[in-house]
N, C-alpha and C positions, 0 to 999 in steps of 0.2 A: 652531115658531112657527106662528101662525094667519094666514090671509088671508081676505079677504071671499069668502064662498061664492058670491055671484053672479058675481064675476069668474072664479072657478075653473070655474063651470058654463059660462060663455060660451067658455072655453078648452078645454072638454071634459075637465076635470080634476076631476070631482066624486067621486072615489074617497075613501072614508072613511079609507083607510090611507095617505094622502099624507104624505110627510115633506118639510118645507120648511125650508131653512136658507139664511142669507145667503151670497152668492157674492162673493169678493174683487173689488173694483172701485175704480178711481181716479176714477170719473166725477163724484164730488161728490154733494151732497144731491139734485139734480134727477134723477139717474140711479141706480137701485137694481137689483141683480141677485140672483136667488134660484136655488138648485138645488132642483129638485123631483124626488122619487123616488116612483114608484108601481109596485109589483111589481118587474119586472126592467127597467123603463125609467127613464131619466134625462132630465130636461129642464132647459133654462136659460130662465128667465123674466126679461126685461128690462123695467123700468118707467121711462118717461120722463114727467116732470111739468113743466108750465109751458112756459118758453121752450125747454127741452131737446127739445121735440117738433119744433121747427124743425130742430134739429141732427139729429134722428132721420131726418127726411125727406131731408136732404142725405146722411147716412151710408148710407141705403138706396140712393140713386142711385149713390153710389160703389161700394157692394158689388155691385150688378147689373152695373156696368161692369167691375169687376175679375173677376167671375165669367165674363164673356164673354171675358176675356183669359187665362183659365186659372189665375187665382189661387184658391187653396182658401179660399173664404169660407164662412160658415155662414149662409145666408139663412133668415129666419123661416118656419116652417110656418104660423103663424097670427098675425094682428095684429088687435087690437081696440082701441077707445077707449071708456073707461068712467070713471065716477066712483065711487071707493070711498066707503063710508059715512062714513069719518072724514076725507075729503079734500074741499076746496072746489073744487079744480081738476080738470078731466078729465085722465086719465092714458092714455098709449098703452102697450099691453102687447104684447110680442113673445115668442113661444114657439118654442124650437128644441129638437130632439132632440140629445142629447149622450151620449157614453160617459164620458170622464173627462178631466181636464186633464193637461198634460204633467208628468211627474215625472222624477227622475233615472234611474229604471229605463228609461223610454222613450228617454232620450238614449243608452242603450247599444244601442238597436235601430237598425240602419243603415237599415231601411226607413222608419222614422219620420224619421230625419235627412234622407234623400233627399226625402221629401215636404215637409219644411220648406224645404229648399234649392230645390226645384222652384217653390214659391210665390215665393221671393225672386227666382229667375231671371225669372219672369213679371213681377214688379214692376219689375225692372231694365230691362225693355224700354220702360217708360213714363218718358219724360224730361220736363223742364219745358217743352219745346217741342212735346210730343205733343198731338194734338187729343183733348180729353176733354169729356164732357157736364157737367162740373162745374169749379169754379174752386178750385184749391189753391195757396196762395202758398208761395214758398220762404221759410222763416223761419230765424231765427238758431238755431244749435245750443243755445247757452245765452244767452237774452236778457239784456240789460244789467241789467234789473230783478232777475233771479234772481241775477246775480253780486253786485249791490249788497246784496241781502238776505242772501246767504250771507256776504259780507265783513263786514257789520255785526253778524251774529248770532254769539254765543258765550257759553257759561256758565263757561268757564275759560280760562286762558292756553294750556293744552294744545290745546283745541279751536280757539282763535284761530290758533295757529301751524300746526296741522294743516291747517285750511281754507286759510290763506294759501298754504301750500306746494303744495297740490293745485291751487288756482285758478291760481297763477302758472305751474305746469307745463303745465296745459291751455291757457292763453292763449299760452304760448310754443311749445308743441309740437303744437298742433292748430289753434287759431283763426287763427293767422297763415298757415296753408296752405290754408284753405278756399276762397279765390278761385281756386286752381289745381286744385281737385278736381271730378270729375264729379258732376253732380246727377241723382239718380234718385228715383222715388216710393218713399217709405218708409212702413211701417206706423206707426212713431213710438212704439209702446208694446208691443213684442213680448216681454212677459214670459210665463212658463209658463201663467198662468191665462187668457191670451188665445189659447193654442194648445190646441185640443180634439182629443183622440184619437178617431178614428172607426173604423169597421170596417176590418179588414185592415191595421191600423197606419198608415193614412193620417191626415192632419191637416186641420183646418179652423181658420181664424183669425177671431176676432171682435174687436169694439171698434175700429172704424176712425176714430173721431172725432179722433184726433191725427195722422192721416196728413199728410205734408208732403213737399216736395222737399228732399232733403239728400244727404249723402255716401252712396255706394253700399253701404258696409258698416255703415251706421248700425244697421239692424235686427239684424245678426249681432252687433255689439258690445253692443247692448242685451241680447240674449238671453244672451250669454256672461257679462256682468256679473251677471245674475240667477242663473245657474247657480253662479257663484263664491260668491254670498251663502249658498247652501245648504251650501257646503263649499269652503274655499280650495284644498284639495288637488285638487279637480276641474279647476282651471285649469292645472295642470301635469302631470296624469297622463294616461294613455292614454284616459280616458273621453271627453275632449273632442276629442282629436286627429282621430277620424274625421269629426266635424262640420267641422273646418277643412279637411281633405283634400277632402271632397266639395264644399264651398263653393269651394275653390280652383280646381278644374277646371270647375265648372259656371258660376261667376259671372264668370270671366275677370278676376281681380283684378289691378289695376295696381300698380306699385311704390309710388307715393305712398300709396295706400290701405293697403298692407302696413306702411309705415313709421309711419303715424299711427294704426294700429289700437289700440294700447294706450292712447294718449291719448284716443281716442274712447270706449273702455270707461270710463275715468275720468270723462269728460264726462257719460255717461249716468247714472253713479252720483251725480254732483252734482245732477242733476235729481231723482233719488229723494230725496236728502237734503233738497232744497227742499220736496218733498211732505211728508216727515216733520215738518219745521219748521212748515209751514203747518197741519198737523193736530195739532201739539204732542204728537207721539208720542215721549216721552222715551226709551223703550226702543229704538225703531228709530233714533232720532237717534244714540244712543251706539254702537249696532251699526254704523251706516253710516259714522260717522267713523272707527271702528276699521278697518273694511274698506277705506275710501279710503286711510288711512295705510299699510296693508299693501300695497295695490296700488302706491302710489307708491314705497315702499321696495323692492319687488321688480320694478318696471317694466322694468328693464334685462334681467333674466333671463327674465321673462315675454315681453317683446317679441322677444327673440332666438329663443325657442322657437316663439312664435306665427308669426313671420315665416317660419321654416323650414317650418311646417305649411301656411302660406298660399302657399307658392311655387307657381309654375305654369310649364309649359313653353311657354306662348304669350304671355308678357308682354314679349318682346323681339323687335324687328324682325329679319327675316332679311336685310335690305338692309345692305350695308357702305358706310361713308363714310370718307373721309379728313378728319380734323379739321384745319382750316386755321388758320394763325396761332396755334398753340398751342405753349407752351413748357413742356416737362416737365423740371423740374430737381429736384435733391435738396431745395433750399430750399422749393419749392412743396409737395412731399410732406410735409416737416416742418411747414410752416405749416398745411396741411390737418389733420394729426393734432392740432396744438395747438388749432385752432379747435374741433375735435370734442371734444377732452378737456375744454376749458374751457366748452363750449357757448356760444360767442360768436356773437351774432346781431345786433349793432349796432355802428356805428362808434365809439361811446363806449367799447366794450369792446375794440376792435380794437388789437392790440399795436403800439405806436409810432405810432399814427395822427396825433397832434398834430404830431409833428416831421417827418413824412414828406411827400414831394412828393405832391400829390393825384393827379396823373396816374400816378405810380408805383403808388399804392394801387389805382387803377382797373384798371391792367393786371394787377396781381397778383390782384385779384378775378376778372377775366376768366379768367385761367389756373386759378384755383381752381375756377371753374365747370366747366372742362374736366376737371380732376382728379376732382371729385365725380361728373361724368358717367361717367368711366371706371369708377368704383366703383358705378355705378347707384344713387347716393345722391340721391334727388330732393329730400328736405328740405334737404340740404346745398346743392344748387344754388339752391333758393329763398331760403335764408338769404343767399347771396352776392349774388343779384339784389336783395334788399331793401337790403343795404348799398350796392350800386352805385347804386340809385335814391336812397337817402339822401344819398350823396355828391354826386350831380347836383343835388339840390334845395338842398343847403347851398351849393354853388358855382354858383348860377344865372347863366347867361350864358356859361359856359365851353363852347365848341363842341367842344373836344378831349375833354372828359369825356362829352359827349353822344354823340360818336362811339364812345368806349369802351363806353358803355352799349348802343349799338346792336350792337357786336361781341359784347358779352356775351350779349345776347338771341339773337344768331345762333348762338353756341356752345351756349347753353342749349337752343335749339330742336332742335339735333342730338340731344341726349340725350332730350328729351321725345318726339321723333319715334321714336327707336329703342325707347323704353320705352312707346310708345303712350299718352302723357299728353296726350290730346286737349284737354281743357279748359285745362290749363296752357299749351299752345302757342297756343291761340286767345287766351288772356289776354295773352301776349307780343305777339301781332300787334296787338291793340287798343292796347297801350302804344306800340308802334313806329309805328303809323299816326297816333296823336295827335302823336307827335314829328314825323313827316313833314309833317303838316298845319300845324305851327307853323314849319317850316323847309323849305318846298317846293323851294327852290333848292339845297339841300344834297344832293349826289349820294351822299355816304357814308351818310347816313341812309336815303336811298331804296334803296341797294344792300342794306343790312341788312334792310329790309322785304321785298325780293324774295327774299332768302335764307330768311326766315321762311316766305314763301308756298311756296317749293319744298319745304322740309321738311314743311310742313303738308299739301301735296298727296300726299306719299308716305304720311304717317300715315293720312290719310283713306282712301286706296285700300286700305291694308293692313287697316284696321278695317271694311271693307265699305261705306264711304260713297263709292262710285266717282264718282257724279255731282258730289258736293261737291269731290272731288279735281280734277275737270276744271275746276270753277269757279276754283279757285286757280291752275291753269295759265293759264286765260283772263286772270286778273288780272295775271299776269306778262307775258303777251303784250301787254296794254294798256300796261304800263309800257314794254316794249321798243319798241312802236310810237311812243311819245312821245320815246324816246331811242335811236334805232336805231344810233347811233355809239358808245354806251357799251359797251365790251368786257365789263366786269364783269356788266352786266345781261344781255347776250347769252349769256354763259357760264352764268348761272343759268337762263335760259330754255332753253338747250340741254339742260342736265342734267334740268330738269323735264320736257321733251319726251321724253327718253330713258326716264325712269321712267314717264311716261304711256303710252308705247308698250307697255311690259310689262303695264300694267293693261288697256289696250284689247285687247291680244292675248288676255289671260286671260279676258275677257268676250266674246271673238269679235265685237267691235264694229269692223267693217271701215271704216265711214265715219270714225270717230274715229281709228283707227290710221292711215289714209291721210293725214288732215289733219296729224297729228303728224309723220309721216315727211316729208311735203313741207316743212313748216316747218323741220324739222331739217336737211334737205338744203340749204335756202336759207342757213341759218346757217353750215353747213359751208363753203359757197362764199364767203360774205362774210367770214368770220373764219378764213381758212386758217392763220393764224399762231398761233391760240389753241389751246394743248394741251388745255384743258378742253372746248372745243367739239368738237375733233377726237376726243377721247376719248369724249365722250358719243355722237357719231355712230357710232364704231366699236362701242361697247357695244350700241347699238340695232341695228346691222346683224347682230351675232351673234345677238341674240334673234329678229330677224325670220327669219334663215336656219334657225332651229330649229323654226319653226312653219309649218304648211301655209298658213295665212292670210297669214303674213308673206311667204312666198315668192310667193304670188299677188299681193300688193300690190307687191312689188319689181318683178315682171315687168310689171305694168300701168304702173308709173311709168316704167320703162325704155323701154317701147314708146310 
């Protein structure tokens, strides 16, 4: 194809032997890309017309920031603004050197895979509360407008049923869990043509106009879905396993992300289907619907395999707890298996709900949360929480049910803390705090909130947010100061202090350790009959005696 010679000259590309061809792009009519070859050099030329030039300026700002954070972006070597002879609007042109785009052969190269994951790791460090020189909103994974468009579109009963099944599965097995998932900066459109292979098998990523804050594995799911479109066998063969293994240990993948990964892949393919429908590409529509149906049909086996590849040695806390007020019975185990088998996620589906005592159902749901926690099944825990919340909203005014909901949150927080589900635990704290603000005089609701604070302080310290963990302990202290005679609150404060001492010793923070030790000693004297307070004190003393700093602090306090 031909291009205006004046533009090429300004870009220093006035070679008569230039080869110019369109480069795959989802950017729409206002953004066009071309691959240019001259001799042994390849270039990528991006053209922005009209309003897209404003988006270009924002994208450049994002890319410069990401480049400073270690993300492999491909900054333009030359940028000009000119008006081609056939165009009325001025166009911005960006020229970049490139080798080739990612192919299936590159996926077999572990150096390429490590380079991809390295960029994802750098992105993971940017959260929605990070300071950035640009504004990026957290958007819906699948906007309601897209779901409505997909739901109403079909050319046959087969397509209608296939789309209904996939959308229902994604809504039930992904969208319901998003409030409990960590949010990270995502590229948003990580398909092979946006991953350029550079020298020495490293990569550079282009096209950042769709970046947003979303689930931490969104980009990995997007890429995996694209690889599968090239050949379904790639999704279950050894070809893709190294990518999962590398990502598993570099990204620090949590349990909820593992459990929802297959659903996330399906969600990304629904977005692709929406693109094909918008472009009226009948061939790709038919191919995508067939691919989506195959993914849904095989999701159980794929999910099992992918979860094993995404396993990590660092996804579970090393701290041991005793689960309180939990009843493990054969009936609970059988009920858990029944709910899993029938995929029950609402009270309307709950076996025998209409005839049952509501408080009995609430207690059973709490024990089921504990049972799912023992299995490290985060989605199962969230499903039980949803039904417990539904039960309370249906029986508004029942204080006994609210207490059960608080106990359920407390037991769920135990599992979330053990499995390092930070966002999920903070979500529970927000719910319990709202409940406490509505019933400030209720000591049971307040005690459940304190229990959540304690488990959160442990999670934060274990995931590197030491100062934030101290803040949670401080919040428990403030509650204790208001209710100094409440044994239950004192016990949770003592256990939080004992855990805080371990953290402070690990960071060699003498001032913080000394404060925690003095507070714990006061509790030990005031609550001499509490086994939990005395146990927390004994545990702290053992840890202090094993540390040089701890021995020094004990000596100073004694003297």
